[in-house]
Steps between C-alpha positions, in 0.01 A plus 500: 500500500683787672822648370801290614727666763796294350532434129808335364555444125793335327723567802866395469811572706841444352839506676830507332757288668870566458758225504873513533676192378783337698826435318788257572781649288653842441416469129134438570493791751650748251269380224198541727615845621518624138157366420352656809650840411345472156158405634514790747588745221231353260210424744585673825579187703816294521336173601323227318129531571184287490133581528292360776118550493365495859156554361353439154161590354307528823127586462241538780259749659378523860170659611454717803477303827662186363765322710731317267786263585809479288682160526781319321840345558837664551580722209143495358484887496274566796719770667580662174128525415429672825801740459375602158139550627642702793702723256835394651621379169390590143345239275690416175187438301120531532275730702376523864201707600445563883200680638552632853779530756741205526671391826760231466660279762786326323828361623649615827685824451276674250247777563659691777775758527762340731614830658149608588329391816198263520273803558641697206476203266132450579421866387738461209316192372168680539630795297615260233148360487362846448349521857479825698682514827175514695391175326816325613462628857149342516658159422832560693404341839352195326815454297730527802278259711498244223878515443576487883793741467392781734837509675692540173284747314767771515785263407638499139365186331851401386546395867186282499520117493359334192190404699432854626555634141246259355243562774508876431500458128205267504310723746559811269405321188182346642367798694549788269210388284653474152262374224755235403710308754792287371661254746799276430639216706614719777241334724743215516705733723422526866345276760183300458294737714589788275427304182160400636429870583593605145286229347212602713533866392521397136189286549308806638622696205378234262162468665377849546714779367451467125869535448694299245774272630780315318668244731808292422560218741655148515237423775236326289263496806511877530445542123196263520354682795551857379462489119206414282720499194862427427760546227759222440830625349742255347845616362365851435173409330145497634425119501150517663252761618197368692333396828756462773447135572537402133824711465650367822418141407655542151813655653558230755430223253766625264757620753634229730763243408365141534838334550553593861784740407484843344803679357484872446533562120583868564676550824459846653857610432422841643378359830754484781371153580339305220302177502655253261287189550221368720458136583248283688650184656316195618582295807788341315659834417423470128327766285137404460183666376290239687513494884298327772331697774587408854860428393812727516558752224788735425521792268831636373568855377834526320635855475796709397625803695693798377807620698434770747141393583412579864222298664286411661319286235169327557394210272129420469283224340131504409263226387188584296203281399414453128250791536763736653416477866804533724489211741848483648760778543821489698800729520818444709437800732204302647765276658719801591734414218654765281812444289813713480831447328370307203736303273537577130271206434296304748173322585224574749310195620152513644370159641166395626498186725141425390336658194166631621326537161208296370543319173487712192705725268696795646737767377806608686668843510830605657601852612806672634461819717773725627459820714123480455515503120438217253830405340404215272218246452430173313128553446294181490817323392390142584183287442469238770253210532419410851380143549271401793723249684552472870420825674222330705496141618198407284633222267747739349253764385351822615132549566299619197391823679784729613607858494780673317755357736534171704545520873598267776288495813359290776142447600385410859176433675410623845219590726339847502669719758 
């Protein structure tokens, strides 16, 4: 076996979180102030602290040319792992060995100097990867064509929209031929055509270049199509490392709430708009994990919004099969609906007049997007059992042979023209 391009041993990442207590009386305030001054003198911080391990005892190795998916729920440690591998943050424990140049495409806003133009940032990223200027020039036209930003090449990237920024960032990362390409969930940003273009490029990288790819995504279909292997993270630990289908199935089986309602155990307090709960409602408006196809169905996304948030906000919902295939995806912008002036707490409702899914088990995710960036997500929050009922007028059941979705249509007979 060849030498791994990525070798991770005993990796851990610890954060120290400071807390400042609230007090209701002057006596408590004075007492707390004295304690805080003593702690600051003794330990260098005036606040009570606690340790949070985002990653603990992570061990794996990746061979040259492997395309590996990294999946897990909110707070599982996926983004932290990629930041450590990308040398953006230092590990607290363990060792990492990387062989070759690493290009990372993480959250929107990283990787470029905001005051430099798109043209200058392309050459800057090439220099960071150790490429000569002539090597970057050979790839330059291909990068610009892929990103579709010809008119804005000499504009500082701080004036780019989120979509333009990500298009250029992906084009640079994918075309400058690093040995290791690390891609986070930024592919959730941008329109569907751009996402398909990026996935196609990653497919070509996976099939023929011999480069190693680490890919984090909540799109299980993309992970299944691109990756031959996957890592499942759960609360900062490596829960499973194996063939992608096995890992995705395990993740989905243990993720969704089977009550028809999911409550976020760890709301994203740092998010401007945070998902608090997700609920599937049957025709009677009651939470239900069992629904009939061919009948109305509504999904609720309960949220909280911090003061000062400026929209527009776009909610989205996705249904996956038990094997991770995305079969239904809808976001409000498809109906030319975007939401401004959000209340401090509210509910988005998405309703289908006639559920078009065949009988079976499905998993439901909800997302919130603002200004082209993913704000919060409830990843595979619900497990739903769809019952074959009354979509077609065949004694209350659907035919035994059908596709991934059910469709209404009419047949007619006529003479050959």
